[in-house]
C-alpha positions as CSV (number, residue, x, y, z in Angstrom):
1,X,100.9,115.5,98.5
2,X,102.8,114.8,95.5
3,X,106.8,115.4,95.6
4,X,108.6,116.9,93.1
5,X,109.6,115.3,90.1
6,X,113.3,116.0,90.9
7,X,113.1,115.0,94.4
8,X,113.9,111.3,95.1
9,X,110.7,110.0,96.9
10,X,111.0,108.6,100.5
11,X,110.8,105.2,101.4
12,X,109.1,103.7,104.7
13,X,108.7,100.5,105.8
14,X,106.2,99.5,109.2
15,X,105.8,96.2,110.4
16,X,102.2,95.8,111.8
17,X,101.0,97.9,109.0
18,X,97.5,96.7,109.3
19,X,96.8,97.0,113.0
20,X,95.5,100.7,114.5
21,X,99.1,102.4,114.7
22,X,99.8,101.1,111.3
23,X,97.2,101.7,109.3
24,X,97.2,105.4,110.9
25,X,100.6,105.8,110.4
26,X,100.8,104.6,106.7
27,X,97.9,107.0,106.1
28,X,100.3,110.3,107.6
29,X,103.3,109.0,105.2
30,X,101.2,109.0,102.3
31,X,99.9,112.4,103.0
32,X,103.8,113.5,103.3
33,X,104.3,112.1,99.8
34,X,106.1,108.8,100.9
35,X,106.4,105.1,99.2
36,X,105.0,103.2,102.0
37,X,105.8,99.1,102.5
38,X,104.3,97.5,104.7
39,X,104.6,93.7,106.1
40,X,102.0,91.4,106.5
41,X,102.1,88.4,108.2
42,X,100.7,85.5,105.6
43,X,97.4,83.6,106.9
44,X,94.1,81.9,105.8
45,X,92.0,85.5,106.0
46,X,92.6,88.8,105.1
47,X,93.4,91.1,108.2
48,X,93.7,94.7,106.1
49,X,90.5,96.1,106.7
50,X,92.1,99.2,108.5
51,X,94.2,99.5,105.4
52,X,91.5,98.9,102.7
53,X,90.5,102.5,101.9
54,X,94.0,103.6,101.3
55,X,93.5,101.2,97.9
56,X,90.5,102.4,97.1
57,X,92.0,105.9,96.3
58,X,91.6,106.8,92.8
59,X,94.3,109.1,92.9
60,X,98.2,108.1,93.3
61,X,98.4,107.5,97.0
62,X,97.2,103.8,96.1
63,X,100.1,103.5,93.7
64,X,102.6,104.2,96.5
65,X,101.3,101.5,99.2
66,X,103.3,98.3,98.9
67,X,102.7,95.0,100.7
68,X,104.9,92.7,101.5
69,X,104.6,88.9,103.1
70,X,106.8,88.6,106.0
71,X,107.1,88.0,109.5
72,X,109.4,89.2,112.1
73,X,110.1,85.8,112.9
74,X,112.0,85.2,109.5
75,X,115.5,87.2,109.6
76,X,116.2,85.7,106.4
77,X,113.5,87.5,104.7
78,X,113.7,90.5,106.5
79,X,117.4,90.9,105.7
80,X,116.0,90.4,101.9
81,X,113.3,92.6,101.9
82,X,115.4,95.9,103.4
83,X,117.8,95.3,100.8
84,X,115.5,95.2,98.2
85,X,113.0,98.4,99.7
86,X,116.1,100.4,100.6
87,X,113.7,102.4,102.9
88,X,114.8,105.8,104.3
89,X,112.9,104.7,107.3
90,X,111.9,101.9,109.1
91,X,109.0,101.5,111.9
92,X,108.8,98.8,113.9
93,X,105.1,98.5,114.7
94,X,105.0,95.0,115.2
95,X,104.4,92.6,117.6
96,X,102.1,90.4,119.7
97,X,100.5,93.4,121.7
98,X,97.7,92.0,124.1
99,X,99.2,91.7,127.3
100,X,96.4,88.9,128.8
101,X,97.3,86.8,125.6
102,X,101.0,87.5,126.4
103,X,100.4,84.8,129.7
104,X,98.9,82.6,127.5
105,X,101.6,83.0,125.1
106,X,105.0,83.7,126.6
107,X,107.3,81.8,124.5
108,X,105.6,83.0,121.2
109,X,105.2,87.0,122.4
110,X,109.0,87.1,123.1
111,X,109.6,85.7,119.9
112,X,107.7,88.3,118.0
113,X,108.1,91.1,120.3
114,X,111.1,90.8,121.3
115,X,113.8,88.4,119.2
116,X,111.6,90.2,116.2
117,X,113.3,93.9,117.3
118,X,116.7,92.3,117.2
119,X,116.1,90.2,113.9
120,X,115.1,93.5,112.8
121,X,118.0,95.9,113.5
122,X,120.4,92.6,112.9
123,X,119.0,92.9,109.0
124,X,119.5,96.7,109.3
125,X,122.7,96.4,110.1
126,X,124.0,93.2,107.6
127,X,122.2,94.8,104.5
128,X,124.3,97.9,105.3
129,X,121.5,100.5,104.0
130,X,121.5,103.8,105.5
131,X,117.9,104.0,107.6
132,X,116.2,105.4,110.5
133,X,114.5,102.7,113.3
134,X,111.7,103.3,115.3
135,X,111.0,101.0,117.8
136,X,107.1,100.8,119.1
137,X,108.2,100.6,123.3
138,X,105.2,100.9,125.7
139,X,104.1,101.9,128.9
140,X,103.9,98.3,130.3
141,X,107.8,98.5,130.6
142,X,107.1,100.6,133.5
143,X,104.6,97.5,135.3
144,X,105.0,98.3,139.0
145,X,105.6,101.6,139.1
146,X,108.7,102.8,140.7
147,X,107.8,106.8,140.3
148,X,104.3,108.8,139.5
149,X,104.6,110.1,137.0
150,X,106.5,107.8,135.1
151,X,109.2,109.8,132.7
152,X,112.0,108.5,130.4
153,X,114.5,107.9,133.5
154,X,111.7,106.1,135.4
155,X,113.3,102.2,135.7
156,X,111.5,99.6,134.3
157,X,109.3,97.1,136.3
158,X,107.6,94.7,133.9
159,X,104.6,93.0,135.1
160,X,103.8,90.2,132.1
161,X,105.7,88.5,129.0
162,X,104.6,91.4,127.1
163,X,106.0,93.9,129.2
164,X,109.2,91.7,129.7
165,X,109.7,91.4,126.1
166,X,109.4,94.9,125.6
167,X,111.8,96.0,127.3
168,X,114.3,94.1,125.9
169,X,113.6,95.1,122.4
170,X,113.4,99.0,123.7
171,X,117.5,98.1,125.4
172,X,118.5,96.2,122.5
173,X,117.4,99.5,120.5
174,X,119.5,101.7,122.5
175,X,122.3,99.1,122.8
176,X,122.2,99.2,118.7
177,X,121.9,103.1,118.7
178,X,125.2,103.2,120.9
179,X,127.1,100.7,119.4
180,X,126.6,101.1,115.4
181,X,125.8,104.7,115.5
182,X,122.3,103.9,114.3
183,X,119.7,106.4,114.2
184,X,117.3,104.8,116.4
185,X,114.3,106.0,118.8
186,X,112.3,104.3,121.1
187,X,108.7,105.8,121.2
188,X,107.5,104.9,125.1
189,X,103.6,105.3,124.0
190,X,100.7,105.0,127.0
191,X,97.5,103.1,126.2
192,X,96.5,104.6,123.2
193,X,93.3,104.4,121.3
194,X,90.6,104.9,118.7
195,X,87.7,103.3,116.5
196,X,90.7,101.2,114.9
197,X,91.6,99.4,118.0
198,X,91.2,95.6,118.1
199,X,88.4,94.1,119.2
200,X,90.1,92.5,122.2
201,X,91.5,95.3,123.8
202,X,89.4,96.4,126.9
203,X,87.8,99.7,125.5
204,X,86.8,98.5,122.3
205,X,85.2,95.5,124.0
206,X,83.3,98.1,126.4
207,X,82.2,100.5,123.1
208,X,81.3,97.6,120.9
209,X,79.3,96.0,124.0
210,X,77.5,99.2,124.7
211,X,76.1,99.8,121.1
212,X,75.1,96.1,121.1
213,X,73.3,96.5,124.4
214,X,72.0,99.5,123.2
215,X,70.5,97.3,120.3
216,X,69.4,94.9,122.7
217,X,71.8,92.5,120.6
218,X,73.8,92.0,123.6
219,X,72.7,92.0,127.5
220,X,76.3,91.4,129.1
221,X,79.7,92.6,129.4
222,X,82.2,90.4,131.0
223,X,85.1,92.3,132.3
224,X,88.3,91.5,134.8
225,X,89.8,94.6,136.9
226,X,87.6,97.8,137.2
227,X,90.0,99.8,139.3
228,X,93.0,99.2,136.9
229,X,94.0,102.9,135.8
230,X,95.3,103.9,132.9
231,X,96.5,107.0,131.0
232,X,94.9,107.0,127.7
233,X,95.2,108.8,124.7
234,X,94.2,109.1,120.9
235,X,96.0,107.0,118.4
236,X,95.8,109.3,115.9
237,X,97.7,112.3,117.9
238,X,100.0,110.0,119.0
239,X,101.0,108.6,115.0
240,X,102.2,112.1,114.4
241,X,104.5,112.6,117.5
242,X,105.9,109.0,116.2
243,X,106.5,110.8,112.6
244,X,108.0,113.6,114.6
245,X,110.7,111.4,116.5
246,X,112.1,110.4,113.1
247,X,112.6,113.7,111.6
248,X,115.0,114.9,114.5
249,X,118.6,115.8,114.0
250,X,119.6,113.3,116.3
251,X,118.2,110.2,117.9
252,X,116.1,109.9,121.2
253,X,114.0,108.5,123.1
254,X,110.3,110.1,124.1
255,X,107.2,109.4,126.3
256,X,103.9,109.7,124.6
257,X,101.2,110.3,127.5
258,X,98.4,112.7,128.3
259,X,99.2,113.3,132.2
260,X,95.9,112.3,132.8
261,X,95.0,108.7,134.3
262,X,91.5,107.0,134.8
263,X,90.2,103.6,135.6
264,X,88.5,100.9,133.7
265,X,85.8,101.4,136.0
266,X,85.3,105.8,134.5
267,X,85.8,104.4,131.0
268,X,82.7,102.2,131.6
269,X,80.5,104.6,133.2
270,X,81.0,107.6,130.8
271,X,80.7,104.8,127.7
272,X,77.3,103.2,129.0
273,X,76.0,106.9,129.9
274,X,76.4,108.1,126.6
275,X,73.4,105.9,125.6
276,X,71.6,106.6,128.8
277,X,72.2,103.3,129.8
278,X,73.7,102.3,133.6
279,X,76.9,100.5,133.7
280,X,76.2,98.7,137.0
281,X,72.6,96.9,135.0
282,X,74.9,95.1,132.4
283,X,78.2,94.8,133.3
284,X,79.9,91.1,135.5
285,X,83.2,90.6,137.1
286,X,84.8,87.5,135.6
287,X,88.3,86.5,137.3
288,X,89.0,84.8,134.0
289,X,90.1,88.2,132.6
290,X,92.3,89.1,135.6
291,X,96.0,89.0,134.9
292,X,98.2,87.0,136.9
293,X,100.2,90.2,137.8
294,X,98.3,93.3,137.5
295,X,99.4,97.0,136.3
296,X,97.9,99.1,138.7
297,X,98.6,102.5,137.6
298,X,99.8,104.1,134.6
299,X,100.5,107.9,133.6
300,X,103.1,109.7,132.2
301,X,105.0,112.8,132.3
302,X,105.1,113.7,127.9
303,X,107.1,117.2,129.1
304,X,110.4,116.2,126.9
305,X,108.0,115.3,123.8
306,X,106.4,118.7,124.3
307,X,109.7,120.6,124.8
308,X,111.9,118.7,122.2
309,X,109.1,118.0,119.4
310,X,106.5,120.3,120.4
311,X,103.9,117.6,120.4
312,X,101.2,116.9,123.5
313,X,97.9,115.5,123.4
314,X,94.8,117.1,122.4
315,X,92.1,114.8,122.6
316,X,90.1,114.7,126.2
317,X,89.6,111.5,128.0
318,X,85.3,112.1,127.2
319,X,86.3,113.3,123.6
320,X,87.9,109.9,123.3
321,X,85.2,107.7,125.1
322,X,82.6,109.7,122.7
323,X,84.1,109.0,119.5
324,X,85.0,105.4,120.1
325,X,81.2,104.7,121.1
326,X,79.7,106.6,118.5
327,X,82.0,104.6,115.9
328,X,80.8,101.6,117.2
329,X,77.1,102.7,117.3
330,X,77.4,103.8,113.6
331,X,79.5,100.9,112.7
332,X,76.5,98.2,114.4
333,X,74.3,100.0,112.3
334,X,76.2,99.9,109.0
335,X,76.3,96.1,109.6
336,X,73.0,95.9,110.4
337,X,71.6,97.6,107.5
338,X,74.0,95.2,105.1
339,X,76.4,97.8,103.9
340,X,79.2,96.3,102.4
341,X,82.1,98.2,103.4
342,X,81.2,98.5,107.5
343,X,84.6,100.0,108.5
344,X,84.6,103.4,109.7
345,X,87.8,105.4,108.7
346,X,88.3,108.2,111.1
347,X,84.7,109.2,112.8
348,X,86.9,112.0,114.7
349,X,86.6,113.9,111.3
350,X,82.6,115.0,112.1
351,X,83.0,117.0,114.5
352,X,86.7,118.4,113.6
353,X,85.2,121.8,113.5
354,X,83.4,121.7,117.1
355,X,85.5,119.5,118.9
356,X,86.8,121.7,121.5
357,X,83.8,123.4,122.4
358,X,81.6,120.7,122.6
359,X,80.4,119.1,125.6
360,X,79.8,115.3,126.6
361,X,76.2,115.7,125.8
362,X,76.0,117.4,123.1
363,X,75.9,114.4,120.5
364,X,73.1,112.6,122.7
365,X,70.6,113.3,120.2
366,X,72.8,111.6,117.2
367,X,73.4,108.7,119.5
368,X,69.3,108.1,120.4
369,X,69.1,108.4,116.4
370,X,71.2,106.0,115.5
371,X,69.7,103.4,118.0
372,X,66.0,104.3,116.9
373,X,67.3,103.4,113.4
374,X,69.2,99.9,114.6
375,X,66.1,99.0,116.5
376,X,64.1,99.5,113.1
377,X,66.5,97.6,111.6
378,X,66.6,94.4,113.9
């Protein structure tokens, strides 16, 4: 979508652009005609595989995507970049976002996830730019839940350094909104997954293992608490709601959730059943994956988002598990086949036309065919 020549093109700045949510958001904003700027951390290895396809676009979208080396721990550089870019919208998706890791690295988690947010907000305030600000809040802030389902008014009771850091960032965003009349919103996103989910997160850990076990390349899957219940949605749909929050006349905070809760055990059982395997033959419990304090149940009420944004989750739990399993089977097939590009960009589009009328067993034949191909390649 090209912006008219006589109109100023909107600019957006995304922290965490190389992550699951950041990559989907970059795609959406480019489709909307934005000039997109993303912050990436300097490291010895590249971590841009989720957005590499955007640079390969032969059209002008690739020219509108710019990456900058920066870090949420570097306040002076944040101020300099904000002043230089002058974005109309800032999306703060950057964080140390793994809950279990936050127990091992609490100080680092707080420095990036909590203090990083206040550094970014201060940089906006000090630079004097006129911009809208989005903060990625988390259902982990509810922790030991005080109400079922959880709403925007439910008190927070975080149970991890990550959850505590997100509460700090959430209330800091509210404070800047009220103190400095900043357009600042919090999106309280419940668990949202996709084929782009990080490999260390439990859902992706499960679906990758399913593909490898089916191909005979892995024999066991070690997990922690199978009874933990989560409200799992499809990340790409949640990104659309984030965009809608930033287009409202007045800033506000919203929960994004499906309103359903499913256990890790249900996710495991369904994922293995898709490839005709009994999960009990492969899954082992490892106490090392238990958290010191566990969040037992999360389920969100997205009524406000539905009524004010016109948004609600569309992808069912069964569809979500299916698309992630198929994506990882195809990814493994690509890797075994020696293809240069092995990142699955958007598997759900394979069934865009008939997704809603499909049942969980509709694609067993495709999965079996992929398995047979994998076995031959091995």
